[in-house]
VEXDREN-2710 file (C-alpha; in Angstrom, 1 decimal):
% VEXDREN-2710
k/r/px/py/pz
1/MET/-38.6/53.7/5.2
2/LEU/-40.2/50.3/4.5
3/ASP/-43.4/48.8/5.7
4/THR/-42.3/45.5/7.2
5/SER/-45.8/44.1/7.4
6/ASP/-45.3/43.1/3.7
7/SER/-45.4/39.3/3.4
8/LEU/-41.8/39.5/1.9
9/PHE/-40.5/40.1/5.5
10/SER/-42.6/37.6/7.4
11/SER/-39.5/35.7/8.6
12/ILE/-38.5/38.7/10.8
13/PRO/-40.3/40.3/13.8
14/ASN/-43.3/42.4/13.0
15/LEU/-41.9/45.9/13.0
16/GLU/-43.6/49.2/12.6
17/ASN/-40.8/50.4/10.2
18/ILE/-37.2/49.9/9.5
19/TRP/-34.6/51.4/7.2
20/ILE/-33.3/49.5/4.2
21/PHE/-30.1/49.9/2.2
22/ILE/-30.1/48.5/-1.3
23/ASP/-26.7/47.2/-2.5
24/SER/-27.3/47.0/-6.2
25/ARG/-23.8/45.9/-6.9
26/ASN/-24.2/42.7/-5.0
27/ALA/-28.0/42.5/-5.4
28/LEU/-28.6/42.7/-1.6
29/ILE/-31.1/44.4/0.7
30/HIS/-29.8/45.4/4.1
31/MET/-32.2/46.2/7.0
32/GLY/-31.3/48.0/10.1
33/PRO/-30.2/49.3/12.4
34/VAL/-30.4/46.1/14.6
35/VAL/-29.2/46.8/18.1
36/ALA/-28.9/44.5/21.1
37/LEU/-28.5/45.4/24.8
38/LEU/-26.3/42.8/26.4
39/ILE/-27.4/42.3/30.0
40/ASN/-27.0/39.7/32.7
41/GLN/-29.0/36.6/32.7
42/PHE/-32.7/37.0/33.6
43/SER/-36.1/35.3/33.4
44/LEU/-39.0/36.8/31.5
45/ASN/-40.9/36.9/34.8
46/GLU/-38.3/39.2/36.3
47/LEU/-38.3/41.8/33.5
48/HIS/-41.1/43.8/35.0
49/SER/-38.8/44.6/38.0
50/HIS/-35.5/44.9/36.1
51/SER/-33.5/47.9/37.0
52/LEU/-33.2/48.9/33.3
53/LYS/-36.8/48.2/32.4
54/GLU/-37.8/51.8/31.8
55/TYR/-34.6/52.4/29.8
56/PHE/-34.9/49.5/27.5
57/THR/-38.7/49.9/27.0
58/GLU/-37.9/53.5/25.9
59/CYS/-35.2/52.2/23.6
60/GLN/-37.6/49.7/21.9
61/SER/-40.3/52.5/21.5
62/TRP/-37.8/55.0/20.1
63/PHE/-36.2/52.5/17.7
64/GLN/-39.6/51.6/16.3
65/ARG/-40.5/55.2/16.0
66/LYS/-37.4/56.1/14.2
67/GLY/-36.9/52.8/12.2
68/GLY/-34.9/49.9/13.6
69/LEU/-34.9/46.8/15.7
70/PHE/-33.9/46.8/19.4
71/TYR/-33.8/43.7/21.6
72/LEU/-32.3/42.3/24.7
73/LEU/-29.4/40.0/24.6
74/PRO/-29.0/37.7/27.6
75/LEU/-25.4/36.9/28.5
76/SER/-25.8/33.2/28.0
77/THR/-27.0/33.8/24.4
78/PHE/-24.0/36.0/23.6
79/VAL/-21.5/33.7/25.1
80/GLY/-23.2/30.6/23.6
81/ASP/-23.5/32.2/20.1
82/LEU/-27.2/31.5/19.9
83/PRO/-29.4/33.2/17.3
84/GLU/-32.0/34.4/19.7
85/GLY/-32.9/37.2/22.1
86/VAL/-35.8/38.9/23.8
87/ALA/-37.9/41.3/21.7
88/TYR/-41.0/43.3/22.3
89/LEU/-43.8/41.5/20.4
90/ASP/-47.5/41.6/20.7
91/GLN/-47.3/44.1/23.6
92/GLU/-44.9/42.0/25.7
93/TRP/-41.2/40.9/25.8
94/GLN/-40.8/37.4/24.4
95/SER/-37.9/35.1/23.7
96/THR/-37.5/34.4/19.9
97/THR/-35.1/33.9/17.1
98/LEU/-33.6/37.2/16.0
99/PRO/-31.2/38.5/13.4
100/ALA/-27.6/39.1/14.5
101/PRO/-27.2/42.7/15.7
102/HIS/-25.1/45.3/14.0
103/VAL/-24.4/47.0/17.3
104/ILE/-24.2/45.6/20.9
105/TYR/-24.2/47.9/23.9
106/ASN/-22.6/46.0/26.9
107/ARG/-24.6/46.5/30.1
108/CYS/-23.4/43.3/31.8
109/HIS/-22.8/44.2/35.4
110/SER/-20.2/41.6/36.3
111/ARG/-16.5/42.2/36.2
112/LYS/-16.0/38.5/36.9
113/VAL/-17.8/37.5/33.8
114/GLU/-15.9/40.0/31.7
115/ARG/-12.7/38.4/32.7
116/THR/-13.7/34.8/31.7
117/PRO/-12.3/33.2/28.5
118/SER/-15.8/32.6/27.2
119/TYR/-16.7/36.2/27.3
120/LYS/-13.5/37.3/25.7
121/LYS/-14.0/34.7/23.0
122/ALA/-17.5/36.1/22.3
123/LEU/-16.1/39.6/22.0
124/THR/-13.6/38.4/19.4
125/ARG/-16.2/36.4/17.5
126/SER/-18.4/39.5/17.3
127/GLU/-15.5/41.6/16.0
128/ASN/-14.7/39.1/13.4
129/ARG/-18.3/39.3/12.3
130/GLN/-18.1/43.0/12.1
131/ILE/-20.6/43.4/15.0
132/HIS/-19.6/46.6/16.8
133/VAL/-19.6/46.1/20.6
134/PHE/-19.2/49.2/22.7
135/ASN/-18.5/49.7/26.3
136/SER/-16.9/46.3/26.2
137/GLY/-15.7/46.3/29.8
138/PHE/-15.6/48.2/33.1
139/LEU/-13.1/51.0/33.7
140/SER/-11.4/50.7/37.0
141/LYS/-10.5/53.9/38.9
142/ASP/-6.8/53.4/38.5
143/ASP/-7.2/52.8/34.8
144/VAL/-8.9/56.1/34.5
145/TYR/-6.4/57.9/36.6
146/ASN/-3.5/56.5/34.8
147/ALA/-5.0/57.4/31.4
148/LEU/-5.6/61.1/32.3
149/LYS/-2.9/62.0/34.8
150/ASP/-0.3/63.1/32.2
151/SER/-2.7/65.3/30.2
152/PRO/-1.7/69.0/30.5
153/SER/-5.3/70.1/30.3
154/LEU/-6.6/67.5/32.7
155/ALA/-3.9/66.9/35.4
156/HIS/-4.8/69.9/37.5
157/HIS/-8.4/68.7/37.6
158/LEU/-7.5/65.5/39.3
159/PRO/-7.1/65.0/43.1
160/GLN/-3.7/63.9/44.3
161/THR/-3.8/60.1/44.0
162/MET/-1.7/57.2/45.2
163/HIS/-2.1/53.5/44.6
164/GLY/-2.7/50.8/47.3
165/ILE/-3.6/50.7/50.9
166/ASP/0.1/50.8/51.9
167/SER/0.2/54.4/50.5
168/LEU/-2.4/55.6/53.1
169/GLU/0.2/56.5/55.8
170/LYS/2.2/58.7/53.4
171/MET/-1.0/60.3/52.0
172/LEU/-2.2/61.1/55.6
173/SER/1.2/62.7/56.3
174/LEU/0.4/65.1/53.4
175/ASN/-3.3/65.5/53.8
176/ASN/-5.5/65.5/57.0
177/ASP/-8.5/64.3/54.9
178/VAL/-8.5/61.5/52.3
179/PHE/-10.7/59.1/50.5
180/VAL/-10.0/55.4/50.1
181/LYS/-11.7/54.0/47.1
182/GLY/-12.0/50.5/45.7
183/ILE/-10.7/50.5/42.2
184/ASN/-13.7/48.4/41.1
185/GLY/-16.3/50.0/43.3
186/SER/-19.5/51.3/41.9
187/LYS/-22.7/53.0/43.1
188/GLY/-20.9/54.8/45.9
189/ARG/-19.9/51.6/47.6
190/TYR/-16.4/50.5/48.9
191/ILE/-15.4/54.1/49.8
192/MET/-14.0/55.3/53.1
193/ARG/-13.3/58.9/54.1
194/ILE/-10.6/59.1/56.7
195/GLN/-9.8/62.3/58.7
196/LYS/-6.6/62.8/60.9
197/ARG/-7.4/64.4/64.2
198/ASP/-5.3/65.6/67.1
199/LYS/-5.9/62.4/68.8
200/GLY/-6.3/59.6/66.3
201/PHE/-8.4/59.1/63.2
202/ILE/-12.1/59.1/62.2
203/MET/-13.5/57.0/59.4
204/TYR/-16.8/57.3/57.5
205/GLN/-17.8/54.3/55.4
206/ASN/-20.9/52.6/54.0
207/SER/-19.9/49.1/52.9
208/PHE/-17.9/47.3/55.6
209/SER/-19.7/47.9/58.9
210/SER/-23.1/49.0/60.1
211/GLN/-21.3/51.4/62.4
212/SER/-20.2/54.8/61.0
213/PRO/-18.3/56.8/61.8
214/LEU/-15.6/54.8/63.5
215/THR/-12.7/56.1/65.5
216/PHE/-9.2/54.9/65.9
217/PRO/-6.6/56.0/68.5
218/THR/-3.5/55.2/66.4
219/TYR/-2.7/54.7/62.8
220/SER/-1.7/51.0/63.4
221/ALA/-5.3/50.4/64.7
222/LEU/-6.8/52.1/61.6
223/TYR/-4.5/50.2/59.3
224/LYS/-5.3/46.9/61.0
225/GLN/-9.0/47.4/60.6
226/ILE/-8.7/48.4/56.8
227/ARG/-6.5/45.5/56.1
228/SER/-9.1/43.2/57.6
229/TRP/-11.6/44.5/55.0
230/CYS/-9.5/45.2/51.9
231/LYS/-7.0/43.8/49.6
232/PRO/-4.1/46.2/49.6
233/SER/-3.6/46.6/45.8
234/SER/-7.4/47.0/45.1
235/TYR/-7.7/50.6/46.4
236/ILE/-6.6/54.0/45.6
237/ILE/-6.0/56.9/48.0
238/GLN/-7.0/60.4/47.0
239/GLU/-6.9/63.8/48.8
240/THR/-10.3/65.1/49.8
241/ILE/-11.1/68.2/47.8
242/PRO/-13.3/70.6/49.8
243/PHE/-16.2/70.5/47.4
244/LEU/-19.2/72.8/47.5
245/THR/-22.0/71.6/49.6
246/VAL/-25.8/72.2/49.8
247/LYS/-27.0/72.8/53.3
248/GLY/-24.1/70.9/54.6
249/GLN/-24.6/67.9/52.4
250/PRO/-22.1/66.7/49.7
251/LEU/-22.8/67.8/46.2
252/ASP/-21.5/66.6/42.8
253/PHE/-22.6/66.6/39.2
254/ARG/-23.2/63.6/36.8
255/PHE/-22.6/64.3/33.1
256/LEU/-23.7/61.6/30.6
257/CYS/-21.3/61.7/27.6
258/HIS/-22.0/60.0/24.3
259/LEU/-20.3/59.7/21.0
260/ASN/-22.5/61.1/18.3
261/GLY/-22.9/60.3/14.6
262/ARG/-19.9/62.5/13.9
263/GLU/-17.8/60.4/16.2
264/SER/-17.5/63.4/18.6
265/TRP/-18.2/63.3/22.3
266/GLU/-21.1/65.4/23.6
267/ILE/-23.0/65.9/26.8
268/VAL/-26.5/64.5/26.4
269/SER/-27.7/65.0/29.9
270/SER/-26.6/66.3/33.3
271/VAL/-27.8/66.5/36.8
272/ALA/-26.7/67.8/40.2
273/ARG/-26.8/65.2/43.0
274/VAL/-27.1/66.1/46.6
275/ALA/-26.3/63.5/49.3
276/SER/-28.9/62.3/51.7
277/GLN/-28.7/63.0/55.4
278/ASP/-25.8/61.2/57.1
279/GLN/-24.2/60.1/53.8
280/PHE/-20.8/61.3/52.6
281/VAL/-21.3/60.4/48.9
282/ALA/-24.0/61.9/46.7
283/ASN/-24.8/58.8/44.6
284/VAL/-28.5/58.2/43.8
285/ASP/-28.0/54.5/44.8
286/GLN/-27.0/55.8/48.3
287/GLY/-30.2/57.9/48.6
288/GLY/-29.0/61.0/47.0
289/SER/-31.5/63.4/45.3
290/ILE/-31.1/65.0/41.9
291/GLU/-31.6/68.7/40.7
292/ARG/-30.9/70.7/37.7
293/PRO/-27.3/71.9/37.7
294/LEU/-27.9/75.5/37.0
295/SER/-30.6/75.7/39.7
296/ILE/-28.1/74.5/42.3
297/LEU/-25.3/76.7/41.0
298/HIS/-27.6/79.8/41.1
299/THR/-28.0/79.3/44.9
300/VAL/-24.3/80.0/45.3
301/PHE/-23.0/81.9/42.3
302/PRO/-24.3/84.8/40.1
303/HIS/-25.9/83.7/36.9
304/LYS/-22.9/84.5/34.6
305/LYS/-20.5/82.7/37.0
306/SER/-22.9/79.7/37.1
307/VAL/-23.0/79.4/33.3
308/GLU/-19.2/79.6/33.2
309/ILE/-18.8/76.9/35.8
310/LEU/-21.3/74.6/34.0
311/THR/-19.4/75.2/30.7
312/ASP/-16.1/74.3/32.3
313/MET/-17.5/71.1/33.8
314/LYS/-18.9/70.1/30.4
315/GLU/-15.6/70.7/28.7
316/LEU/-13.7/68.8/31.3
317/CYS/-16.0/65.8/30.7
318/THR/-15.8/65.8/26.9
319/THR/-12.1/66.1/27.0
320/SER/-11.8/63.3/29.5
321/ALA/-14.1/61.1/27.5
322/MET/-12.2/61.7/24.3
323/LEU/-8.8/60.9/25.9
324/LEU/-10.1/57.8/27.6
325/SER/-11.7/56.4/24.5
326/GLU/-8.4/57.0/22.7
327/THR/-6.2/55.5/25.4
328/VAL/-7.8/52.5/27.1
329/ASP/-8.5/49.1/25.4
330/GLY/-11.9/48.4/23.9
331/HIS/-14.6/50.7/22.4
332/TYR/-16.5/53.2/24.5
333/ALA/-19.4/55.3/23.3
334/GLU/-21.3/56.2/26.6
335/LEU/-19.6/57.4/29.8
336/GLY/-21.1/58.8/33.1
337/ILE/-18.6/61.3/34.5
338/ASP/-18.8/62.7/38.0
339/VAL/-17.5/66.1/38.8
340/GLY/-17.3/68.2/42.0
341/ILE/-16.6/71.9/42.3
342/ASP/-14.7/73.7/45.1
343/GLU/-15.8/77.0/46.6
344/SER/-14.0/79.0/43.7
345/GLY/-16.1/77.1/41.1
346/LYS/-13.1/75.0/39.9
347/PRO/-14.2/71.6/38.5
348/TRP/-12.6/68.4/39.8
349/LEU/-12.9/65.0/38.2
350/ILE/-14.3/62.4/40.7
351/GLU/-15.0/59.3/38.6
352/VAL/-15.8/57.9/35.2
353/ASN/-18.3/55.1/34.8
354/SER/-18.6/52.8/31.7
355/LYS/-22.0/51.4/32.9
356/PRO/-23.6/54.6/34.0
357/SER/-26.8/54.5/36.1
358/LYS/-30.0/55.2/34.1
359/ARG/-31.6/56.5/37.3
360/THR/-29.7/59.9/37.2
361/TYR/-32.0/61.8/35.0
362/LEU/-34.8/64.2/35.6
363/GLU/-38.0/62.5/34.9
364/ASN/-40.5/64.0/32.4
365/ASP/-42.8/62.8/29.6
366/ARG/-40.1/62.9/26.9
367/THR/-37.8/60.1/25.7
368/ARG/-34.6/60.4/27.6
369/PRO/-31.6/61.9/25.7
370/SER/-29.4/58.8/26.2
371/VAL/-32.0/56.7/24.2
372/LYS/-31.9/59.2/21.4
373/ALA/-28.1/59.2/21.5
374/LEU/-27.9/55.4/21.3
375/TYR/-30.2/55.4/18.2
376/GLU/-28.1/58.1/16.4
377/TYR/-24.8/56.4/17.2
378/SER/-26.1/53.0/16.1
379/PHE/-27.7/54.3/13.0
380/THR/-24.5/55.9/11.9
381/LYS/-22.5/52.8/12.7
382/TRP/-24.9/50.7/10.6
383/MET/-24.9/53.1/7.6
384/ASN/-21.1/53.5/7.7
385/LYS/-20.8/49.7/7.6
386/GLU/-23.1/49.4/4.7
387/ASP/-21.4/52.1/2.8
END
């Protein structure tokens, strides 16, 4: 470790400590790791209420404790190729000139931005400069399904799935209960649950109308309403798996998977999520509550069975993360994976998120595991680069 208060380093931000790598062959001193969190545009006055404030504040503190520089990279700075960012200096976040990062974690929450030529150009520029950008884009639901559906070890953990609104009638002829999901939806939005009844259909939804449930006497009436809301190709249709519930409320599990320093996927945190009253999805952004997975499982299964189920869910998640990262375009190092279990305890994959919520963790006084995982991953990437 190196004390960066030395006058030799007066041109860089005042850091508590940082690691150095001495390249004697080329007479160079490398300092790092330097990591930037790429986020949507913001003003300094808005940072106190930013949805990621607790997360990036913990990151800054942990990087300083372990040795390194962490800062925020506004989207305009990344796209505009500007040598600046927002760092925590003198007990506050300040815009300042900063060194180029070794690693960028993309937390930009705009699919539209990620499709622009300027964003793609910035990604290419970073790659050419040997800056490692991970989670470089969103993963759509159909991308995830297509990447996993042919895996012998995963296919039987995926609900039956069809593409496009025009597949709804066929799916309803095979299943009396289905989910219609926007392929680019997030936070539990743009989801409909449709049930076929003896006389018509009933729909639960949370994004298109203030009224839910809605009833339709015929399929044509149902289809007409959905088409008025949705682009036909932007949705997938999935059979409804009869997941375990808690006091009648939907239950699922969120596993945060991260690449570690050995380039292996591991589970760094997990929570059980219970839907709020009158909600049909368990997302925290839709009012769901979180519990410890084993505590929830113990209310239904014996201890040994609960441990087996949790182990199976974790294995499903790490296997899915590994296959996805090897199959889809771009680099991914952190994924939030949602899993449900049926009454037998079999795990089913619900969704994979490349911009996982930082709200789904059990609060305590410790630094959250995902912050430690980011540091370990970034430190290894930096050291391997210098080697």
